[in-house]
C-alpha positions as CSV (number, residue, x, y, z in Angstrom):
1,M,-47.6,134.5,-36.0
2,T,-44.9,133.0,-38.1
3,L,-44.1,134.7,-41.4
4,R,-44.8,132.6,-44.5
5,E,-41.8,130.7,-45.8
6,H,-40.2,132.1,-48.9
7,G,-39.1,128.8,-50.4
8,L,-35.6,129.9,-51.4
9,T,-32.3,128.3,-50.4
10,H,-29.0,129.8,-49.4
11,L,-27.9,129.4,-53.0
12,A,-30.5,131.8,-54.3
13,T,-29.0,134.6,-56.4
14,A,-29.9,138.3,-55.9
15,E,-32.2,138.1,-59.0
16,E,-34.0,135.1,-57.6
17,R,-34.4,136.8,-54.3
18,I,-35.9,139.9,-55.9
19,E,-38.3,137.8,-57.9
20,G,-39.1,135.7,-54.8
21,Y,-39.8,138.8,-52.8
22,A,-42.3,140.0,-55.4
23,R,-44.1,136.7,-55.3
24,W,-44.0,136.4,-51.5
25,F,-45.0,140.0,-50.5
26,D,-48.7,140.6,-50.0
27,A,-51.1,142.0,-47.3
28,D,-50.7,138.9,-45.1
29,V,-47.0,139.7,-44.5
30,D,-46.9,143.4,-45.2
31,P,-45.8,145.0,-41.9
32,S,-47.3,148.4,-42.9
33,T,-50.8,147.0,-42.3
34,T,-50.0,147.0,-38.6
35,L,-49.9,150.8,-38.8
36,V,-53.7,150.9,-39.4
37,P,-54.8,149.9,-35.9
38,L,-52.0,152.0,-34.5
39,I,-53.3,155.1,-36.4
40,A,-56.9,154.3,-35.4
41,R,-55.9,154.1,-31.8
42,L,-54.1,157.4,-32.1
43,G,-57.2,158.9,-33.7
44,L,-59.3,157.9,-30.8
45,N,-56.8,159.6,-28.4
46,L,-56.8,162.7,-30.5
47,E,-60.6,162.8,-30.3
48,R,-60.3,162.7,-26.5
49,I,-57.8,165.6,-26.6
50,L,-58.9,167.8,-29.5
51,G,-62.5,166.8,-29.9
52,K,-64.2,164.9,-32.8
53,E,-64.5,167.9,-35.2
54,R,-60.9,169.0,-35.1
55,T,-59.7,165.3,-35.3
56,A,-61.9,164.8,-38.4
57,Q,-60.5,167.9,-40.0
58,A,-56.9,166.8,-39.3
59,F,-57.5,163.3,-40.8
60,A,-59.3,164.8,-43.9
61,V,-56.0,166.6,-44.6
62,L,-53.8,163.6,-43.9
63,T,-55.9,161.0,-45.8
64,G,-57.2,163.3,-48.6
65,S,-60.7,161.9,-47.9
66,D,-63.9,163.5,-46.6
67,A,-65.1,160.1,-45.4
68,D,-65.3,159.3,-41.7
69,W,-61.6,159.1,-40.6
70,R,-62.0,155.6,-39.3
71,E,-63.1,154.4,-42.7
72,A,-60.5,156.4,-44.5
73,V,-57.7,155.0,-42.4
74,G,-58.8,151.4,-42.8
75,E,-60.0,151.4,-46.4
76,T,-57.5,153.7,-48.2
77,D,-53.8,153.2,-48.8
78,F,-53.1,155.9,-46.3
79,H,-50.7,153.7,-44.3
80,L,-48.8,152.7,-47.4
81,M,-48.3,156.4,-48.4
82,S,-46.9,157.3,-45.0
83,A,-43.2,157.8,-44.7
84,L,-42.9,154.8,-42.3
85,G,-45.2,152.6,-44.4
86,D,-43.0,153.2,-47.5
87,A,-39.8,152.5,-45.6
88,L,-41.2,149.2,-44.2
89,S,-41.1,147.7,-47.7
90,D,-37.3,148.0,-47.8
91,L,-37.0,146.8,-44.2
92,T,-39.0,143.7,-45.0
93,S,-36.8,143.0,-48.1
94,Y,-33.7,143.3,-45.9
95,A,-35.1,141.3,-42.9
96,V,-36.5,138.3,-44.8
97,F,-34.6,138.2,-48.1
98,G,-31.3,139.8,-47.0
99,L,-31.4,142.5,-49.7
100,S,-29.8,145.9,-49.1
101,R,-29.9,148.1,-52.1
102,H,-26.9,150.4,-51.3
103,K,-24.0,149.7,-49.0
104,T,-24.0,153.1,-47.2
105,T,-27.2,155.0,-47.7
106,Q,-29.4,152.0,-47.5
107,E,-27.7,150.7,-44.4
108,E,-28.4,154.1,-42.8
109,K,-32.0,154.0,-44.0
110,I,-32.5,150.5,-42.6
111,L,-31.1,151.4,-39.2
112,E,-33.2,154.6,-39.1
113,T,-36.4,152.7,-40.0
114,L,-35.6,150.0,-37.5
115,Q,-34.9,152.5,-34.7
116,T,-38.1,154.4,-35.5
117,I,-40.2,151.3,-35.3
118,E,-38.6,150.2,-32.1
119,E,-39.2,153.6,-30.5
120,L,-42.8,153.6,-31.7
121,L,-43.5,150.2,-30.3
122,L,-41.9,151.2,-27.0
123,D,-44.2,154.2,-26.7
124,C,-47.2,152.2,-28.0
125,P,-46.9,148.7,-26.4
126,P,-48.3,146.2,-28.9
127,H,-50.2,144.2,-26.2
128,R,-52.1,147.4,-25.4
129,W,-52.3,149.2,-28.7
130,L,-53.0,146.3,-31.0
131,P,-56.1,144.1,-30.8
132,D,-54.3,141.0,-31.9
133,A,-50.6,141.7,-31.5
134,E,-49.4,138.1,-32.0
135,H,-50.7,138.0,-35.5
136,E,-49.3,141.3,-36.7
137,P,-46.5,140.9,-39.3
138,L,-44.8,144.1,-38.1
139,L,-43.5,142.5,-34.9
140,Q,-41.9,139.6,-36.7
141,V,-40.3,141.8,-39.4
142,V,-38.8,144.1,-36.7
143,Q,-37.4,141.2,-34.7
144,M,-36.0,139.6,-37.8
145,A,-34.5,142.9,-39.1
146,R,-32.9,143.6,-35.7
147,A,-31.4,140.1,-35.6
148,R,-30.0,140.4,-39.1
149,W,-28.6,143.9,-38.4
150,N,-26.9,142.6,-35.2
151,L,-25.6,139.6,-37.1
152,D,-24.2,141.8,-39.9
153,H,-22.5,144.2,-37.4
154,G,-20.9,141.8,-34.9
155,N,-23.5,142.1,-32.1
156,G,-25.3,139.4,-30.1
157,L,-28.8,138.2,-31.1
158,D,-31.9,137.5,-29.1
159,A,-33.5,134.1,-29.2
160,E,-36.7,135.3,-31.0
161,G,-34.8,137.0,-33.8
162,L,-32.5,134.0,-34.4
163,A,-35.4,131.6,-34.5
164,L,-37.0,133.7,-37.2
165,L,-33.8,134.0,-39.2
166,G,-33.2,130.2,-39.0
167,G,-36.8,129.2,-39.6
168,V,-37.3,127.2,-36.4
169,K,-39.5,127.4,-33.3
170,L,-38.3,129.5,-30.4
171,S,-38.3,126.5,-28.1
172,R,-35.5,124.9,-30.2
173,I,-33.3,127.9,-29.9
174,R,-33.9,128.0,-26.1
175,N,-33.0,124.4,-25.9
176,M,-29.7,125.1,-27.7
177,M,-29.0,127.8,-25.2
178,S,-29.3,125.6,-22.2
179,G,-27.0,123.2,-20.5
180,H,-23.4,123.3,-19.3
181,T,-22.0,123.5,-22.8
182,P,-24.7,125.2,-24.9
183,E,-24.6,125.0,-28.6
184,L,-25.6,128.7,-28.6
185,P,-23.7,130.3,-25.7
186,K,-24.4,133.9,-24.6
187,D,-22.0,136.8,-24.9
188,A,-21.0,139.2,-22.2
189,M,-24.2,141.2,-22.7
190,G,-26.5,138.2,-22.2
191,Q,-27.3,137.8,-25.9
192,I,-26.6,134.8,-28.1
193,S,-23.0,135.0,-29.3
194,N,-22.6,136.5,-32.8
195,E,-20.1,133.9,-33.7
196,A,-22.2,131.0,-32.5
197,A,-25.4,132.4,-34.2
198,R,-23.5,132.9,-37.5
199,S,-22.0,129.4,-37.4
200,W,-25.5,127.9,-36.8
201,L,-27.2,129.9,-39.5
202,D,-24.5,128.9,-42.0
203,N,-25.9,125.4,-41.8
204,R,-29.5,126.5,-42.2
205,D,-30.5,126.0,-45.9
206,C,-33.3,128.5,-45.6
207,F,-31.1,131.4,-44.3
208,L,-30.2,134.0,-46.9
209,R,-27.0,135.9,-46.1
210,T,-27.2,139.6,-46.6
211,M,-26.4,141.0,-50.0
212,V,-25.7,144.6,-50.9
213,S,-26.0,146.1,-54.4
214,A,-23.0,147.6,-56.2
215,E,-22.3,148.9,-59.6
216,D,-21.8,145.4,-61.0
217,G,-24.7,143.8,-59.2
218,Y,-25.3,142.4,-55.7
219,T,-22.5,140.9,-53.6
220,E,-22.6,139.2,-50.3
221,M,-22.1,141.5,-47.4
222,Q,-18.9,141.0,-45.4
223,S,-20.0,140.8,-41.7
224,T,-18.0,142.6,-39.1
225,K,-14.9,140.7,-38.2
226,I,-15.1,138.8,-35.0
227,D,-12.5,139.9,-32.4
228,P,-12.6,137.1,-29.7
229,I,-11.4,137.8,-26.2
230,F,-12.0,136.0,-22.8
231,V,-13.7,137.8,-20.0
232,P,-14.3,136.7,-16.4
233,V,-17.9,135.8,-15.2
234,A,-19.0,135.8,-11.6
235,R,-21.4,133.4,-10.0
236,D,-24.2,135.9,-10.2
237,G,-23.7,136.3,-13.9
238,S,-21.8,139.5,-13.6
239,V,-19.3,140.0,-16.4
240,F,-16.2,142.2,-16.4
241,T,-17.1,144.7,-19.2
242,P,-15.8,148.1,-20.3
243,D,-18.8,150.0,-18.7
244,L,-17.5,149.2,-15.2
245,K,-15.1,152.1,-15.3
246,R,-15.7,154.3,-12.2
247,N,-14.0,157.5,-11.2
248,G,-11.4,157.1,-14.0
249,G,-10.6,153.5,-13.6
250,Y,-11.5,149.8,-13.0
251,Q,-11.2,148.5,-9.4
252,I,-9.7,145.0,-9.4
253,G,-8.1,142.7,-6.9
254,E,-8.6,141.4,-3.4
255,K,-10.5,143.6,-0.9
256,G,-8.0,145.8,1.0
257,A,-5.4,145.3,-1.8
258,E,-7.3,146.6,-4.7
259,E,-5.8,148.6,-7.5
260,K,-7.3,151.0,-10.0
261,V,-6.4,150.6,-13.7
262,S,-7.5,153.2,-16.2
263,S,-7.4,150.9,-19.3
264,Y,-9.9,148.1,-19.8
265,D,-7.4,145.9,-21.7
266,D,-4.7,146.5,-19.0
267,A,-7.3,145.6,-16.3
268,L,-8.3,142.5,-18.2
269,R,-4.7,141.3,-18.5
270,R,-4.2,141.8,-14.7
271,L,-7.3,139.9,-13.9
272,Q,-6.1,137.0,-16.1
273,A,-2.8,136.9,-14.1
274,M,-4.7,136.6,-10.8
275,P,-5.2,133.2,-9.1
276,T,-8.9,134.2,-9.0
277,A,-10.0,137.3,-10.9
278,K,-11.9,139.8,-8.7
279,W,-13.4,143.1,-9.5
280,R,-15.9,145.6,-8.3
281,R,-19.3,146.1,-10.0
282,P,-22.6,147.6,-9.0
283,N,-25.5,145.4,-7.8
284,E,-29.2,146.0,-8.4
285,N,-29.1,148.7,-5.8
286,D,-26.1,150.4,-7.4
287,N,-23.8,149.4,-4.5
288,W,-20.3,148.5,-5.8
289,G,-19.1,145.2,-4.3
290,I,-16.4,142.8,-5.2
291,V,-17.2,139.6,-7.1
292,A,-15.0,136.7,-8.0
293,A,-14.8,134.8,-11.4
294,I,-16.0,131.2,-11.6
295,E,-15.4,130.9,-15.3
296,W,-13.9,132.7,-18.3
297,R,-16.2,133.2,-21.3
298,R,-15.1,133.7,-24.9
299,V,-16.9,136.7,-26.4
300,D,-16.6,139.0,-29.4
301,R,-15.1,142.3,-28.4
302,N,-17.6,144.1,-30.7
303,S,-20.4,142.9,-28.5
304,L,-19.1,144.5,-25.3
């Protein structure tokens, strides 16, 4: 599923976005509708555990209806009145229209909602819990919200989220990530570089930069400042990152002549001074071996 286009351009004011959201938002794009099949599946499992009678009693309290709980869940606004259903409206406004109502409290609420949904979907895999996962708006809203959050906070983006933000097909993003000199290079964590993603989105007329409300109206959010550094990358894709600290230090240098450096920045400077940067890192079996750099990659320090 692809969310319906909103029809606004990057020049849209906050007022135009608010009006556009009111026109755009309906049941076809409302992510809270996805809660209905999730709740129904949960009800079936509760029947298996508690029995039909106790499950019916529980849902009567939750929905405020004496009807069969399956009908009550599907035909009432129960999902909209739930804590998560209510929060999803703000998440959608943020994800698609870039509107954040309050700089601090709203940011905390957005992140809390996003993390709650991601945890829910991790425990209830969509391909198993939803009858038609690909056509559920919740999944696209979550991907888009996570991509926008990462963009606003200096982190790397995944291809699916960037495609949704930029209004293009996923195949186009993947093509831009391929080749020896990709237009959308990866950062040290294997995500699309924040700087590259931001630069590309700035040229997408449909992309709405995030705006936050203030006392004098909405203003454009200032994204986390990029702090570029160069890190070595080995042939197997291993990158020298801060999480490689072991027993109090980073092990760098030739085998038999290694040194342990406690500071990541100091270790990085020493690697840069070597003819060929070499360092120890764990492989898939958690065995720490030495790898050598074949290239140096420019990344945002915030993404490490």
